[in-house]
C-alpha positions in Angstrom: 218.1 66.0 197.0 221.6 65.4 196.5 222.8 66.9 193.2 223.8 64.0 191.3 220.1 62.1 191.9 218.6 65.5 190.6 220.7 64.7 187.6 219.6 61.6 187.2 215.4 62.4 187.8 216.0 65.1 184.7 217.7 62.6 182.7 215.2 60.2 183.1 212.3 62.5 182.8 213.9 63.8 179.3 214.3 60.1 178.2 211.0 59.3 178.8 209.6 62.6 176.8 211.9 61.7 173.9 210.7 58.2 174.4 206.8 59.5 173.5 208.0 60.7 170.2 208.6 59.3 167.8 209.9 60.3 163.9 207.3 59.3 161.1 208.4 58.9 157.4 207.3 59.0 154.3 208.2 58.8 150.2 206.2 60.9 148.2 206.5 59.4 144.2 205.2 62.3 142.6 204.4 61.2 139.3 201.6 61.5 135.9 198.4 59.4 136.0 196.5 58.1 134.1 193.4 58.4 135.8 189.1 57.7 134.8 187.6 61.0 133.7 183.8 61.8 135.5 181.2 61.6 132.7 183.1 61.7 129.9 184.7 58.2 128.4 188.6 57.5 128.4 191.1 58.5 130.8 193.4 61.7 131.5 197.1 62.3 132.8 197.1 63.2 136.1 200.0 64.6 138.6 199.3 62.5 141.6 201.3 60.8 144.8 199.4 57.6 144.4 196.6 58.2 143.5 193.3 61.0 144.7 193.8 61.8 147.5 197.3 61.0 148.5 198.7 59.3 151.3 196.9 60.2 154.8 200.2 61.2 157.1 199.3 60.5 160.7 201.3 61.8 163.8 201.1 62.8 167.3 202.0 65.5 168.5 205.4 66.5 169.0 206.7 63.8 166.3 209.1 64.6 163.6 207.8 64.2 160.0 210.2 63.1 157.3 208.8 63.1 153.9 211.0 62.1 150.7 209.8 63.5 148.3 210.8 62.5 144.1 209.3 64.1 141.3 208.9 62.2 138.3 206.1 64.7 136.7 207.2 67.3 134.0 206.2 69.9 136.9 208.2 71.8 138.6 206.7 71.5 142.4 206.8 71.5 145.9 204.5 70.5 148.9 203.1 72.9 151.4 201.9 71.8 154.8 199.0 73.5 155.2 198.8 74.4 159.0 201.8 73.5 160.6 203.9 75.9 162.0 207.2 75.2 161.2 208.5 76.6 164.0 212.5 76.5 163.2 212.2 74.9 160.1 210.5 77.7 157.8 212.8 76.1 154.5 210.4 73.4 154.9 206.9 75.0 154.2 206.6 74.9 151.4 205.6 78.1 148.7 207.7 77.8 146.0 210.0 80.6 145.3 209.1 81.9 148.9 210.1 79.3 151.1 212.1 77.3 149.0 212.8 76.7 145.1 210.7 74.0 143.5 211.6 70.1 143.1 213.1 70.3 139.5 211.3 66.9 137.2 213.3 64.2 137.8 215.0 65.3 141.4 213.9 65.0 144.7 213.9 67.0 148.1 213.4 65.9 152.1 211.5 68.0 153.8 211.7 67.4 158.0 209.9 69.4 160.5 208.3 68.6 163.8 204.7 68.9 164.9 205.1 70.8 168.5 201.9 72.3 169.9 199.1 71.0 167.4 196.5 68.7 167.1 193.7 67.8 165.3 193.0 67.8 161.4 195.6 69.2 158.8 196.6 68.6 155.4 199.1 69.1 152.6 199.4 69.8 149.3 201.1 71.1 146.0 201.7 74.9 146.0 202.7 75.3 142.7 200.6 76.0 139.7 197.1 74.4 140.1 198.8 71.3 140.9 197.3 71.1 144.4 194.1 69.8 142.8 195.6 66.5 142.0 198.5 66.3 144.5 196.7 66.6 148.4 196.4 64.5 151.5 195.1 64.6 154.8 197.8 65.7 157.9 196.6 63.8 161.4 197.5 64.8 164.5 196.5 63.4 167.5 197.3 64.1 171.4 200.7 62.6 172.2 201.0 59.3 173.8 199.3 59.8 177.5 197.1 62.2 176.7 193.3 62.4 175.4 191.2 64.1 173.3 189.6 67.0 175.3 185.8 65.6 173.9 184.5 61.9 174.3 186.4 59.0 172.5 184.7 58.8 169.5 184.6 54.5 168.2 186.1 55.6 164.9 187.7 58.3 163.1 187.3 59.1 159.3 188.6 61.2 157.3 186.7 63.3 154.3 188.5 65.0 152.0 186.2 67.2 150.0 187.9 68.5 146.0 187.5 69.7 142.6 187.6 67.7 139.6 188.6 68.8 136.0 188.3 66.4 132.9 191.5 67.7 131.5 195.0 68.6 133.4 194.4 71.5 135.9 198.1 73.3 134.7 195.7 73.8 131.9 192.4 73.8 133.6 193.1 76.5 135.9 190.7 78.8 134.9 187.8 77.1 133.9 184.6 75.7 136.0 185.1 72.6 137.8 183.7 68.9 136.3 182.8 67.5 139.2 183.3 67.6 143.3 184.6 64.8 144.8 184.5 63.2 148.6 187.6 61.5 148.9 188.4 61.4 145.1 185.3 60.2 144.2 182.0 62.0 142.5 179.4 59.8 144.0 176.7 58.4 142.1 174.0 62.4 141.6 175.6 63.1 138.3 174.2 61.2 134.7 176.1 58.8 134.0 177.2 55.2 135.1 181.1 55.6 135.3 180.4 58.1 137.8 177.5 56.2 139.8 180.0 53.1 140.3 182.6 55.9 142.1 181.1 56.5 145.6 182.5 56.5 148.5 181.1 54.5 151.7 181.7 54.9 155.2 180.7 52.1 157.1 179.4 52.7 160.6 178.1 50.4 163.9 174.8 51.6 165.6 175.0 53.6 168.5 178.3 54.6 167.9 180.2 57.9 167.9 182.5 58.8 164.7 184.7 61.5 165.0 184.5 63.4 160.9 187.9 64.8 159.6 186.7 67.3 157.3 189.3 68.9 154.5 188.4 71.0 152.2 190.8 70.8 149.4 188.9 71.9 146.7 190.8 74.7 144.9 188.0 77.6 144.8 184.5 76.4 146.1 183.5 76.1 149.4 181.1 73.7 150.7 177.7 73.3 152.3 178.1 69.9 154.2 175.7 67.4 155.5 174.2 63.1 156.2 170.2 62.8 155.8 169.0 61.4 159.2 172.0 63.2 161.1 173.6 66.0 163.3 177.4 66.9 164.4 178.7 68.3 167.1 182.2 70.2 166.0 185.4 70.3 167.9 187.6 71.4 166.5 188.7 73.9 163.7 191.7 74.2 161.6 193.3 71.6 164.4 192.2 74.1 167.2 189.9 72.6 169.5 186.2 74.5 169.9 183.3 74.9 171.9 181.1 72.4 171.4 178.7 73.4 168.5 175.6 71.7 167.3 174.4 71.7 163.8 173.3 69.4 160.8 175.2 71.2 158.6 179.2 72.2 158.1 180.6 74.7 156.3 184.0 74.9 155.5 186.5 77.0 153.0 189.0 76.3 150.5 192.0 75.4 153.1 189.8 75.2 155.9 189.7 72.2 157.8 186.7 70.9 160.4 186.7 68.0 163.2 182.7 67.2 164.0 181.4 64.2 166.2 178.4 62.4 164.1 176.7 59.9 166.5 175.2 56.9 164.3 172.0 57.2 166.3 169.5 56.8 163.2 167.9 53.3 162.1 169.4 50.9 160.7 170.3 51.8 156.6 171.9 53.7 154.1 172.3 57.2 153.9 174.0 60.1 151.7 176.8 62.4 152.7 176.2 65.6 150.5 178.0 68.1 149.5 177.2 71.3 147.7 179.2 74.9 146.9 178.2 77.8 148.4 179.1 80.4 145.9 178.7 83.7 147.4 179.3 86.1 144.7 176.6 86.2 141.6 178.4 84.8 138.5 178.6 87.1 135.5 177.2 84.7 133.1 175.5 81.3 133.4 177.7 78.2 133.9 180.6 79.8 136.1 179.7 77.6 139.2 178.8 73.7 138.9 175.7 73.6 140.9 176.3 69.7 141.1 175.9 67.9 144.4 178.2 65.5 145.1 177.2 62.1 147.5 178.9 59.5 149.6 177.0 56.9 151.6 176.7 56.1 155.1 175.7 52.8 155.9 175.2 50.8 159.0 177.3 47.6 159.3 174.5 44.6 158.9 172.0 47.0 157.4 173.0 46.5 153.7 170.9 43.4 153.0 168.1 43.5 155.9 167.6 47.3 156.5 165.8 50.3 155.4 166.7 50.8 151.6 169.1 54.2 151.1 167.6 57.3 152.2 166.7 60.8 150.2 169.2 63.7 150.0 169.8 65.5 152.7 168.0 69.1 151.8 170.8 71.4 151.0 171.1 75.0 151.2 170.4 77.0 148.3 173.9 77.6 146.7 174.1 81.6 147.7 173.0 80.5 151.5 175.0 83.4 152.8 172.7 83.4 156.1 173.8 80.0 156.7 177.6 80.0 155.7 177.8 83.4 158.2 176.1 81.9 161.1 178.1 78.8 160.6 181.5 80.4 160.8 180.6 83.4 163.5 179.3 80.3 165.9 182.5 79.0 166.9 184.3 79.9 169.3 187.6 78.4 171.3 187.6 75.6 174.1 189.0 77.2 177.3 191.4 74.8 178.7 194.5 75.0 180.9 197.7 75.8 178.9 195.9 77.5 176.0 196.9 80.9 174.0 195.3 84.2 175.3 194.3 87.0 173.3 197.3 89.4 173.9 195.1 92.8 174.2 198.0 95.3 173.3 198.4 95.5 169.8 201.8 96.8 168.6 201.1 96.5 164.4 197.5 97.7 162.5 197.2 97.0 159.0 194.3 97.4 156.8 193.8 95.5 154.1 191.3 95.3 151.1 191.1 92.3 149.4 189.7 91.6 146.3 189.9 91.7 142.0 190.8 93.8 139.4 191.6 93.6 136.5 195.0 93.4 134.7 196.3 94.7 131.0 193.1 94.9 129.4 193.3 94.3 125.3 189.9 94.1 122.8 189.9 90.3 123.4 190.1 90.1 127.1 190.7 91.6 130.6 192.5 88.8 133.3 191.2 88.7 136.6 194.0 89.2 139.2 193.3 89.5 143.2 194.5 92.1 144.6 195.8 93.5 148.2 195.7 97.0 149.2 195.6 96.9 145.4 198.8 95.4 145.5 199.0 92.4 143.1 201.4 89.9 144.1 204.0 88.0 141.7 206.9 85.6 142.8 210.3 86.6 141.9 212.1 84.8 138.9 212.7 81.2 139.0 215.9 81.8 138.2 216.8 84.4 141.2 217.0 82.4 144.5 213.7 82.4 146.8 212.4 84.8 149.3 213.7 83.0 152.2 216.9 82.2 151.1 217.4 86.0 149.9 216.0 87.2 153.8 218.9 85.0 155.3 221.5 86.1 153.3 220.3 89.5 153.7 220.6 90.6 150.0 216.4 90.9 148.9 217.5 94.1 146.5 216.0 92.6 143.0 214.3 89.5 144.3 211.8 91.2 147.1 211.4 94.8 148.6 210.0 96.2 152.0 207.4 98.3 150.7 203.7 96.2 151.3 201.3 99.2 152.5 199.4 99.2 155.6 197.0 100.1 154.1 195.1 100.6 150.8 196.1 104.0 148.4 192.4 105.7 148.9 189.6 104.7 150.9 186.4 104.4 149.2 182.7 102.5 149.7 184.7 99.4 149.6 181.8 96.9 149.2 179.4 99.3 147.0 178.8 97.2 143.6 178.4 100.4 141.6 181.7 101.5 142.0 183.1 99.0 139.3 180.9 101.2 136.8 181.9 104.5 138.2 184.6 104.6 135.5 185.8 108.7 135.8 186.0 108.0 139.7 188.3 106.5 142.5 187.7 102.8 141.8 187.9 103.3 138.4 191.5 103.0 138.8 191.5 100.7 141.6 190.1 98.4 139.0 193.5 98.1 137.8 196.3 97.4 140.2 199.8 98.4 139.0 202.6 96.3 137.9 202.3 92.9 140.1 205.3 93.4 142.7 207.1 91.0 145.3 206.5 93.6 148.5 206.7 92.6 152.1 205.8 93.8 155.2 208.8 93.5 158.1 207.4 93.0 161.9 209.2 93.4 164.8 209.6 89.7 166.9 206.8 89.6 169.4 204.6 92.3 167.9 201.2 91.8 168.6 200.0 92.4 164.3 195.6 93.4 164.4 194.7 92.8 160.8 191.3 94.1 159.1 191.0 92.3 156.1 188.1 94.5 154.4 186.0 92.5 150.8 186.1 95.2 147.9 183.1 94.8 145.4 185.6 96.1 142.1 184.4 92.9 140.5 182.3 91.1 142.1 180.9 90.8 145.8 182.6 86.9 147.5 183.4 85.4 149.9 187.5 85.7 150.0 189.6 82.7 151.7 192.7 84.0 153.6 195.6 81.9 154.8 198.2 82.8 157.1 201.3 80.8 157.0 202.8 80.0 159.9 200.6 80.7 162.7 197.2 80.5 163.7 195.3 84.1 164.7 191.8 84.8 166.7 189.6 86.0 165.0 188.3 88.7 167.1 185.0 89.6 164.7 183.7 89.6 161.4 180.7 91.0 159.7 179.1 92.9 156.4 179.4 96.0 154.9 182.5 98.3 155.3 184.2 98.1 158.7 184.4 101.0 161.0 186.0 100.8 164.2 184.4 103.8 165.6 187.3 103.6 168.2 186.1 102.1 171.4 182.4 101.6 170.3 183.6 99.3 167.5 186.1 97.2 169.7 182.8 96.4 171.9 182.0 93.3 169.5 186.0 92.3 169.5 185.6 88.9 170.9 188.9 88.7 173.7 187.6 85.7 175.5 187.6 82.9 173.9 187.8 83.9 169.7 188.2 80.9 167.5 191.7 80.4 166.4 192.3 80.3 162.7 195.1 79.2 160.1 192.6 80.0 157.0 189.3 82.4 157.4 186.4 83.1 154.7 186.4 87.2 154.9 182.5 87.4 154.4 180.8 88.2 150.9 180.4 92.2 150.8 181.9 92.3 154.4 184.5 91.9 156.7 187.2 90.3 159.8 189.5 91.1 161.9 191.7 88.9 163.6 195.1 88.9 165.5 198.1 87.1 166.1 201.6 87.6 167.7 204.4 87.2 165.5 206.7 85.1 167.4 207.8 83.0 164.6 210.9 84.3 163.4 213.2 83.4 160.6 210.1 83.3 158.4 208.6 84.8 154.6 204.9 84.7 156.1 203.1 84.1 153.2 199.4 85.5 153.0 197.5 83.3 150.8 194.7 84.6 148.9 192.1 82.4 147.2 189.7 83.9 145.1 187.8 81.9 142.8 187.1 82.5 138.9 184.9 84.8 137.0 183.6 83.5 133.6 
């Protein structure tokens, strides 16, 4: 082929590829809104973007997303694009004082990033203080034009955002139990007041059609069981990673996680409850520490409202502490093996053993505030008057902003999941109950290094499942279980799934247990936060 024709062909191919990609542009006005309370008279002031939940961003793989954030609220704010890799755009990731300084009241900032190599359901949320309780929305990534889903095309897609609600501004209510749970911002009719019953979400379906439910847990603290009366699901993706099809009648989703599931509308025409209830993996330290309400929405068959069956009873929900059901769901998911998918790296360059749990900061006679810690290190953000961690890395001036000494293992080994440890006031565990002064420590990784991390839950304050989110990456979930992790040499690795492990960006480390994850540090130029979610102990 003549060279000129080859150049022309390459130019045409490049133009075709560019034509398939688009720029998706939004403007977010973050403002104070007056919003009705749930089962209380009057309204409260909340911070939100056009309501709760906020706008849905819809894009195709390969598109560029541009979001102009105008901060008309009285709070500093940033926005995190939960699960987006941000390759080449680390400053757009969003964690306040980690990858950027916050957007001050009265100011604006533009996020611009490309979505490459990702398809599925992600979401966005505020990453400052507890504002994400009301500042959040869905981020839907469909296949590039001309490509299709690796499952039968649904008749329609339904976005289902699960959240928590406080009858107070969340900045002030962060340490209290949620007053309600919500589905797409609505509490449903299971709460004992007329105002809540009038605010119930409805999903219309047509008989003998299949729907793709995009389920997002946007709650601060609560994992949810999810069911629809009279219907079952086929899970096809989790955290925007395709899975082998998994049939189930209950879905479990931890804070920050997403699940894509097909639901066939194959029941008798009528109205069926969709319901969520909390999965509480920890024993509450005092009565009333958790909200035991069931939140409802309605799945209504088109044409059945007047002539079909009356609304069905609530689906039978698992017990709040049904760890067996939660674990069965979490461990049953595997990756869909298809051409082009990433495979598990077998050679490991860096190994880390990270304990995750709760401890107490300095106590006085009135209280002992609970703090989250990893390897007995409690994290604090840099001084707001200083530069962000990413800026300090870029300028090669980390001094005064962060240190590079996050440990690869805890200071001492102990019986991590033994709940009696906290009673041994004179033992090793007693010292671990009180992490040292909060600090800003990082672990530097070599480019392209394969990192294996054991996440070990502890029971110093109480046993519960902890959601862990890794920014900028998906990771392979090689194994998870209960008790203390013991690699046992090669015997321990026999339980690893190295063939088709599920890929996640957020994992719920089992209550009183552990998880082993592996990833490749191939996204340079970023400070990669590992966000540790800890429920409030009251």
